[in-house]
Kinemage of the C-alpha trace (Angstrom):
@kinemage 1
@onewidth
@group {chain A} dominant
@subgroup {mainchain}
@vectorlist {calphas} color= white
{ca met a 1} P -5.054 -115.499 58.895
{ca ser a 2} L -3.724 -115.333 55.397
{ca arg a 3} L -2.231 -112.276 53.858
{ca pro a 4} L -3.913 -110.821 50.818
{ca glu a 5} L -1.913 -111.427 47.690
{ca thr a 6} L -0.294 -108.303 46.396
{ca thr a 7} L 0.400 -107.870 42.756
{ca arg a 8} L 3.474 -105.939 41.955
{ca arg a 9} L 3.300 -103.578 39.023
{ca pro a 10} L 6.134 -103.888 36.522
{ca ser a 11} L 8.730 -101.177 36.817
{ca ala a 12} L 9.295 -98.670 34.025
{ca gly a 13} L 12.445 -100.551 33.060
{ca gln a 14} L 10.549 -103.824 32.825
{ca arg a 15} L 7.830 -102.209 30.714
{ca leu a 16} L 10.447 -100.718 28.376
{ca thr a 17} L 12.219 -104.060 28.075
{ca arg a 18} L 8.939 -105.789 27.199
{ca leu a 19} L 8.102 -103.092 24.655
{ca ala a 20} L 11.557 -103.383 23.075
{ca gly a 21} L 11.139 -107.157 22.877
{ca glu a 22} L 7.792 -106.819 21.141
{ca ala a 23} L 8.714 -103.964 18.808
{ca gly a 24} L 12.393 -104.691 18.106
{ca ile a 25} L 12.119 -107.173 15.253
{ca pro a 26} L 9.264 -105.374 13.469
{ca leu a 27} L 11.217 -102.104 13.689
{ca leu a 28} L 14.340 -103.868 12.429
{ca arg a 29} L 12.433 -105.263 9.446
{ca ile a 30} L 10.827 -101.900 8.661
{ca gly a 31} L 14.165 -100.085 8.867
{ca leu a 32} L 15.957 -102.608 6.650
{ca gly a 33} L 13.048 -102.746 4.233
{ca val a 34} L 12.926 -98.978 3.836
{ca val a 35} L 16.700 -98.761 3.283
{ca tyr a 36} L 16.677 -101.564 0.684
{ca leu a 37} L 13.635 -100.077 -1.065
{ca trp a 38} L 15.147 -96.588 -1.089
{ca phe a 39} L 18.524 -97.718 -2.431
{ca gly a 40} L 16.865 -100.014 -4.971
{ca val a 41} L 14.552 -97.300 -6.278
{ca leu a 42} L 17.492 -94.883 -6.618
{ca lys a 43} L 19.211 -97.431 -8.884
{ca leu a 44} L 16.211 -97.419 -11.236
{ca phe a 45} L 17.188 -93.944 -12.403
{ca pro a 46} L 20.544 -93.391 -14.151
{ca gly a 47} L 22.799 -91.151 -12.085
{ca ala a 48} L 20.539 -91.118 -9.013
{ca ser a 49} L 22.565 -93.584 -6.934
{ca pro a 50} L 26.031 -92.605 -5.736
{ca ala a 51} L 26.894 -96.316 -5.900
{ca gln a 52} L 25.967 -96.650 -9.587
{ca asp a 53} L 29.496 -96.889 -11.001
{ca leu a 54} L 30.642 -99.344 -8.357
{ca val a 55} L 27.496 -101.458 -8.824
{ca glu a 56} L 27.899 -101.575 -12.591
{ca arg a 57} L 31.586 -102.507 -12.400
{ca thr a 58} L 30.985 -105.123 -9.705
{ca val a 59} L 28.110 -106.830 -11.525
{ca ser a 60} L 30.122 -106.781 -14.731
{ca ala a 61} L 33.122 -108.366 -12.979
{ca leu a 62} L 30.978 -111.010 -11.274
{ca thr a 63} L 29.273 -111.964 -14.569
{ca phe a 64} L 32.545 -111.874 -16.553
{ca gly a 65} L 31.285 -108.912 -18.574
{ca ile a 66} L 28.022 -110.526 -19.648
{ca val a 67} L 25.875 -108.122 -17.596
{ca his a 68} L 27.088 -104.534 -17.582
{ca gly a 69} L 25.980 -100.903 -17.706
{ca asp a 70} L 22.259 -100.221 -17.432
{ca leu a 71} L 21.391 -103.923 -17.235
{ca ala a 72} L 23.740 -104.349 -14.257
{ca arg a 73} L 22.261 -101.299 -12.544
{ca met a 74} L 18.684 -102.428 -13.207
{ca ser a 75} L 19.464 -105.971 -12.002
{ca ala a 76} L 20.788 -104.558 -8.744
{ca ala a 77} L 17.751 -102.265 -8.439
{ca ile a 78} L 15.252 -105.069 -8.964
{ca thr a 79} L 17.129 -107.350 -6.572
{ca glu a 80} L 17.162 -104.732 -3.815
{ca ile a 81} L 13.502 -103.842 -4.333
{ca gly a 82} L 12.623 -107.549 -4.224
{ca ile a 83} L 14.554 -108.014 -0.985
{ca ala a 84} L 12.784 -104.962 0.449
{ca leu a 85} L 9.387 -106.414 -0.389
{ca val a 86} L 10.256 -109.735 1.269
{ca val a 87} L 11.586 -107.952 4.362
{ca leu a 88} L 8.544 -105.675 4.574
{ca ser a 89} L 6.101 -108.558 4.050
{ca phe a 90} L 6.806 -109.773 7.604
{ca arg a 91} L 6.692 -113.324 6.280
{ca ala a 92} L 9.318 -116.015 5.812
{ca pro a 93} L 11.967 -114.766 8.238
{ca gly a 94} L 14.285 -117.596 7.224
{ca trp a 95} L 14.170 -116.684 3.536
{ca cys a 96} L 14.435 -113.034 4.463
{ca ala a 97} L 17.656 -113.751 6.339
{ca val a 98} L 19.057 -115.828 3.463
{ca leu a 99} L 18.350 -113.014 0.978
{ca leu a 100} L 19.913 -110.380 3.234
{ca ala a 101} L 23.021 -112.444 3.951
{ca gly a 102} L 23.422 -113.396 0.284
{ca his a 103} L 23.084 -109.800 -0.801
{ca val a 104} L 25.682 -108.684 1.740
{ca val a 105} L 28.129 -111.267 0.392
{ca leu a 106} L 27.604 -110.014 -3.167
{ca val a 107} L 27.857 -106.327 -2.330
{ca ser a 108} L 31.022 -107.018 -0.314
{ca thr a 109} L 32.902 -108.360 -3.339
{ca pro a 110} L 34.320 -104.944 -4.354
{ca leu a 111} L 36.496 -105.168 -1.225
{ca val a 112} L 38.304 -108.017 -2.998
{ca leu a 113} L 37.685 -107.160 -6.665
{ca phe a 114} L 38.940 -103.578 -6.418
{ca pro a 115} L 41.378 -103.567 -3.483
{ca gly a 116} L 43.321 -100.555 -4.784
{ca glu a 117} L 40.176 -98.439 -4.569
{ca met a 118} L 38.919 -99.894 -1.306
{ca trp a 119} L 42.067 -99.854 0.826
{ca ser a 120} L 44.806 -97.228 1.082
{ca ala a 121} L 46.653 -99.263 3.758
{ca pro a 122} L 45.844 -102.237 5.968
{ca leu a 123} L 42.663 -101.463 7.914
{ca arg a 124} L 42.461 -98.062 6.181
{ca ala a 125} L 39.239 -98.276 4.246
{ca ser a 126} L 38.060 -95.784 1.644
{ca phe a 127} L 34.647 -94.170 1.983
{ca glu a 128} L 33.225 -96.797 -0.386
{ca ala a 129} L 34.754 -99.617 1.649
{ca gln a 130} L 33.324 -98.176 4.855
{ca tyr a 131} L 29.930 -98.003 3.140
{ca ile a 132} L 30.276 -101.707 2.297
{ca leu a 133} L 31.604 -102.739 5.712
{ca lys a 134} L 28.604 -101.252 7.496
{ca asn a 135} L 26.692 -104.157 5.942
{ca leu a 136} L 28.022 -106.300 8.784
{ca val a 137} L 25.078 -104.811 10.669
{ca thr a 138} L 22.796 -106.243 7.975
{ca val a 139} L 24.219 -109.709 8.636
{ca ala a 140} L 23.480 -109.305 12.342
{ca ala a 141} L 19.960 -108.118 11.498
{ca ala a 142} L 19.485 -111.133 9.215
{ca val a 143} L 20.427 -113.466 12.068
{ca val a 144} L 17.961 -111.758 14.418
{ca ile a 145} L 15.196 -111.888 11.806
{ca ala a 146} L 15.881 -115.570 11.116
{ca ser a 147} L 15.631 -116.347 14.813
{ca ser a 148} L 12.310 -114.516 15.129
{ca arg a 149} L 10.243 -117.547 14.093
{ca arg a 150} L 12.084 -120.813 14.300
{ca gly a 151} L 11.171 -123.464 11.783
{ca glu a 152} L 9.388 -121.059 9.439
{ca arg a 153} L 10.762 -120.528 5.920
């Protein structure tokens, strides 16, 4: 006589793990997209972004003074809004990751360009430097997003 097959219901932990696996990357993209859109939109309006001065000086330094002031601020705004739209489109995870990683590299340059403002001692970062360093999380997010659909660009 054979035993009837019993189906075991997934535990609450297993259900939560499955839900996290299904929702994690979309939530990551939405969160990053909203942050990039928000910060980009703030830069559209003079004086609205607390990073305005640093952005303008950084862009000016990186372009050897060719792009400065309002044009630097607007360039940063448009770039961040564009990245947000790509992230929120839920398409091209590879390109999304490239844009995020590239942006993080660019916005990290003040750590080197303005070391006197960024560091008061070794490993003692200013508020602005800490704000920049938190972008390491963006790099990790970019890697996760890129891995979400292999072979797709």
